[in-house]
C-alpha positions in Angstrom: 78.0 104.9 87.1 78.6 103.2 90.4 78.9 104.6 93.9 82.3 104.0 95.7 83.5 105.0 99.2 84.9 108.4 99.4 88.4 108.8 98.2 88.3 106.0 95.6 88.3 106.2 91.8 87.4 103.5 89.4 88.6 102.5 85.9 86.4 100.3 83.7 88.3 98.6 80.8 86.7 96.6 78.0 89.9 94.5 77.6 93.1 94.3 79.5 96.0 91.8 79.9 95.5 91.8 83.6 93.9 94.2 86.1 96.9 93.7 88.3 99.2 94.7 85.4 97.1 97.8 84.9 97.7 98.6 88.6 101.5 98.1 88.0 101.3 100.6 85.1 99.5 103.1 87.3 102.3 102.8 89.9 105.0 103.3 87.3 103.1 106.4 86.2 103.0 107.6 89.8 99.3 107.7 89.9 98.4 109.0 93.3 94.7 107.9 93.4 93.4 104.7 95.0 91.6 103.1 92.2 89.3 100.1 91.6 90.2 98.7 88.2 87.6 96.4 86.6 87.7 94.7 83.2 85.2 92.9 81.0 87.9 90.7 79.5 91.3 89.7 80.8 93.7 88.2 78.2 96.4 87.2 80.6 94.7 86.9 84.0 96.7 85.1 86.7 96.2 83.6 90.1 98.5 82.7 92.9 101.9 81.1 92.1 101.7 82.3 88.5 98.8 80.1 87.6 96.5 81.3 84.8 93.2 82.7 85.9 90.2 81.8 83.8 88.6 85.2 82.9 85.3 84.7 80.9 83.1 87.7 80.3 80.4 88.1 83.0 82.6 87.3 86.0 84.0 90.0 88.3 87.7 90.7 87.5 89.0 93.6 89.5 92.0 95.0 91.2 92.3 97.6 94.0 95.3 99.8 93.4 96.7 101.4 96.5 99.5 103.9 95.7 100.7 103.9 99.3 100.8 100.5 100.8 101.9 99.3 104.3 105.1 97.4 104.8 105.0 93.8 103.4 104.3 92.2 106.8 101.2 94.3 107.2 100.2 94.3 103.6 99.8 90.5 103.7 97.1 91.0 106.3 95.0 92.8 103.7 94.5 89.4 102.0 92.4 88.5 105.0 90.6 91.8 104.7 89.9 91.2 101.0 88.7 87.6 101.7 86.2 88.9 104.3 85.0 91.5 101.8 84.4 88.9 99.1 82.6 86.7 101.6 80.4 89.6 102.6 79.7 90.3 99.0 78.6 86.8 98.3 76.4 86.7 101.4 74.8 90.1 100.4 73.5 88.7 97.1 72.4 85.4 98.6 70.6 87.1 101.4 69.0 89.6 98.9 67.3 86.7 97.1 66.5 84.7 100.3 69.2 82.0 99.8 70.4 81.9 103.4 70.6 78.1 103.2 73.7 78.2 101.1 76.9 77.7 103.1 79.5 80.4 102.6 82.9 80.1 104.1 86.5 81.1 103.6 89.2 78.6 102.7 92.7 79.5 103.9 94.3 81.7 102.8 91.6 83.6 101.0 89.1 81.7 98.8 85.4 82.1 99.2 83.6 78.7 99.1 79.9 78.2 98.5 78.8 74.8 99.8 82.5 73.8 99.8 83.1 74.9 96.2 85.5 77.6 95.2 83.9 80.8 93.9 86.6 83.4 94.1 90.4 84.1 94.2 92.7 86.8 95.4 96.2 87.8 94.4 98.3 90.5 96.1 101.3 92.0 94.4 103.4 94.8 95.8 106.6 96.6 94.8 108.8 99.2 96.4 108.3 102.2 94.0 111.1 104.2 95.6 112.7 104.5 99.0 109.7 106.4 100.3 106.8 104.6 98.7 105.4 101.1 98.1 102.3 100.3 96.1 99.9 97.4 96.4 97.6 95.7 94.0 94.8 93.5 95.4 93.4 91.4 92.6 90.0 89.8 93.2 88.0 87.5 91.0 84.5 86.4 91.7 82.6 83.8 89.7 79.3 85.4 88.9 78.0 83.6 85.7 80.5 80.7 85.1 83.3 78.8 86.6 86.2 76.6 85.4 85.7 72.9 85.2 89.3 71.6 84.9 90.4 72.5 88.5 91.9 70.3 91.2 89.0 71.3 93.5 85.2 71.7 93.0 84.3 75.2 91.7 81.0 77.1 91.4 79.5 80.5 90.6 76.6 82.7 91.8 74.4 81.7 88.9 74.1 78.2 90.4 72.3 79.8 93.4 70.6 83.0 92.2 67.8 83.6 89.7 69.1 87.1 89.1 72.9 87.3 88.9 74.4 90.7 89.6 76.5 92.4 86.9 80.2 92.8 87.6 79.6 96.5 88.3 76.8 95.7 90.8 79.2 93.2 92.5 82.0 95.7 92.5 79.9 98.4 94.2 79.1 95.9 97.1 82.6 94.6 97.2 84.2 98.1 97.4 81.9 99.1 100.3 82.6 95.9 102.2 86.3 96.2 101.7 86.4 99.8 102.9 84.4 98.9 106.0 86.7 96.0 107.0 89.8 98.0 105.9 88.9 100.8 108.3 88.4 98.2 111.1 91.9 96.9 110.3 93.4 100.4 110.3 91.8 101.3 113.6 92.0 98.0 115.5 94.8 96.1 113.8 94.8 92.5 112.7 93.2 90.9 115.7 89.5 91.8 115.0 90.0 90.9 111.3 91.4 87.5 112.3 88.6 86.9 114.8 86.0 87.6 112.1 87.9 85.4 109.6 88.0 82.5 112.1 84.2 82.8 112.4 83.7 81.9 108.8 86.8 79.7 108.2 86.2 76.5 106.4 87.1 73.2 107.9 88.7 74.0 111.3 88.9 70.6 113.0 88.7 68.7 109.7 91.3 66.6 107.8 93.2 68.4 105.1 96.2 68.0 102.9 98.7 70.9 102.7 100.8 71.0 99.6 104.0 73.0 100.1 106.8 73.8 97.7 108.7 70.6 98.3 106.5 68.4 100.4 102.9 67.4 101.3 101.5 67.2 104.9 98.4 65.4 105.9 96.7 66.2 109.2 94.0 68.1 111.0 93.3 71.8 110.5 93.6 73.1 114.1 93.5 76.9 113.9 94.8 80.1 112.4 97.5 81.8 114.5 97.8 85.4 115.4 99.9 86.1 112.3 97.4 84.4 109.9 99.4 81.2 109.5 97.6 77.8 109.4 98.2 75.4 112.2 98.0 71.8 111.3 98.4 68.7 113.5 100.2 66.2 111.3 99.8 62.4 111.4 102.6 62.2 114.1 100.7 64.6 116.4 103.1 67.4 115.8 101.9 71.0 115.1 103.0 72.4 111.8 102.8 76.1 111.1 102.1 76.9 107.4 102.7 80.4 106.1 102.1 79.6 102.5 100.8 76.7 100.5 97.8 75.1 98.9 95.3 73.2 101.1 92.8 70.6 100.1 89.9 69.1 102.0 89.4 65.4 101.0 85.8 65.3 102.1 84.9 68.1 99.6 86.6 66.2 96.7 89.6 68.4 96.9 92.3 65.9 96.3 95.0 68.2 94.8 
């Protein structure tokens, strides 16, 4: 058993196609309970933009199912809440074993980096269930024991830094507590305090980056994150580009796209 914040349930599955798909099934069954879904194995895990998500046993693969989600504009802000919760989870385990020297940061829009290498991923999915209710699935993956090798950016996992790697249930317990703490801050204070905290651990502000969008690529300097959570990039012509969605790469970290 694990301890979760009040009001949350949890579902532990040995095998599932995708924890986000399990959340969808919960919504279709009108399940009214906020639930953390965790799986030992995913057979069809997916990441952003429909990409396959590598799901080996030992890593944390979980989805938070929220039966009553905010409107889409506000729901998108929960990706930043989730990113901060994952970052806090990684820091918790590093600090517990005295590994403060490791650099932990957040890559826009929501990846945790350890020494510039990707260790996590987040996928939000939401659907209008009926005219009165919208549900939200916040899928989170954290590399605990292994990481993929064939990626366009360097990746890592906690086992590269820790002598004792937490189990996925240990990691889920810490993650759920961190998410609830930041989620309540968001509910009480809005997006501004979340964004301020996010900027404080953002990776690469002031550094060169490449932004890959649907139909073009922009090179420039990562200037800031605006009040809506969009990335502000100064392109090679000196113009400010506002990017709401896309993939970004930092050449100095070997992220060449």
